[in-house]
Every structure is written in C-alpha cells, then in structure tokens.
N, C-alpha and C positions, 0 to 999 in steps of 0.2 A: 752979900751978892753971891748967888749960886752960879757956879760954872764948872765945866769939865774941859780940860785943855789937853788934847792929844799931841804927841810929838813922836818923832822917830821914823816916819815914813820916808822912803827914798826910792831911787831907781837901783835895782839889783839884777844881777844875772840869774838865770835859772840855776837852782841848786844853792843859791846864796841864802843868807840869813839876815834878819832884822829883829830888833827888839823895840816894840812900841811902848810908850808910856802915856798914862792918863792921870793928870793931877786934878783932884777934886777940891773945890772950895765951897763953903757955905752949907754943907750937909754933914750929917753924922755918918761919916764914911763907913765906919766899921759895921753899921747896922743895915747898910744897903746891899742889895743884890747888884753886883757889877757885871757888866757884859761888854763884849766886843761884838759889833756888827760890821758888816762890810756891804758895799754896794758897788758892783761893777757897772761899767757903762751900759746903759739900756736895760739894766736888770733891777729887780726889786731888792730892797735891803734885806740882808740875810744874817741870822744869828751865827756867829762863829764860835764863841765860847762864853761861858757864864760861870761866875763864882758867887756863891751865896755868902751871907755873913757867917755861916757855919762852915765855910770852905768846902761845900759840896760843889763839885766841878762837872760841867758838861761841855761837850765839844760837838761841833758839826762833824759828821762822819768823815768828810773829805779832808779834814785837817787833823784827825786823830793820829797821834804818833809823830806829828810834825810841829804842832803848835802847843805852847804851854801858857796857860793863864795863871797869873799869880797876883797877890795883892800885899801891900805893906800898909797896914792900917795906921801905923804910927806916922807914916808920911802921907797919908791920904792919896796913895798912888796905886793904880792898877797897871799891870804889865801884860804884854803879849809877846812872848818869844816865838819867833817864826823861823823854822828851819826847812831846808829842802824846798825852797820856794819855787813855784811853777808859774808860768804865765797865767793860768787860771786863777791864781791868787791876786791878780791885779785888781785893785779896787780902792775906793776910799774907805778907810777903816774908822769906825765911830765908836766912841766910848759911851756907855749908857749906865745910869744909876736909877734903880727902881726900888720902891718900897710899897707894900700894900696899904699902909695907912699914914706913914709919916709924910709931912709936906716939905718939899715938893715930892710928889709920887713918882715923877719921871723927869730925868734930866738927860740931855744929849749934848755932846760936844760937837764941834764944827767939822771934825774929821781930819785925817792925815792920809795923804796919797801914798799908796804902795804900788810901784810899777815893777813888774818882773819881765825883763826882756833882754835878749842878747844883742 
C-alpha cells in the first residue's frame, strides 16, 4: 500500500518554528523526488521546497533562508523545518513523491495544517 503521511502541523505565533515530517510507505523512497507544497485558503497549491534523489534542493523564494527541507532515506522520511513563521505561511502543507518512470509516478499525502497567528 502506497501512502505519504504528514505530521507536525500546529498553531504557532509569528516568529515561531515548526518541523513537519512525511513518512512514505510503499515506494522506493530514496529514488523519488520529494517535495513540500502548501495551499492557503482560497489559493492554488504552491511548491514550497523540493529535494531530488541526488539531494538537489530548491525553495520557493519567499521561504528561502527560513525553511529547510531534508530527507532521511533510511527512515523513508521527508522533513521541513520552518523558522521565522509568518501569517502568510498559514496553509495546509502537503508532501509529494514524484518519479519520471517508476510507478506510482506521483503520490500525495493528505496534508497537515500550519496556522501562524497571534
């Protein structure tokens, strides 16, 4: 059974920090491109950060310097450490696994809510 399960979302004050986790099952995790997306209320889902199997990392411009994506292939787990959180970061955060030819080619988690508010 293929699944991605996110956890770690919470309500935090502006300036606070959170660390999200995504545990993958049923895929060859180390071979997959792993990404974090987020979707704010009324907005389109947006790429936040991406980590390839070769550990090439990209970030959304607005989170550079504040968020850090990492992966532990031995644990089939993806992380997103978020610092200096702002209300604009409020969204449901989704974990995604993608590969150009392995099956499945795309897997999504159910998301975890991050709310930044005073």
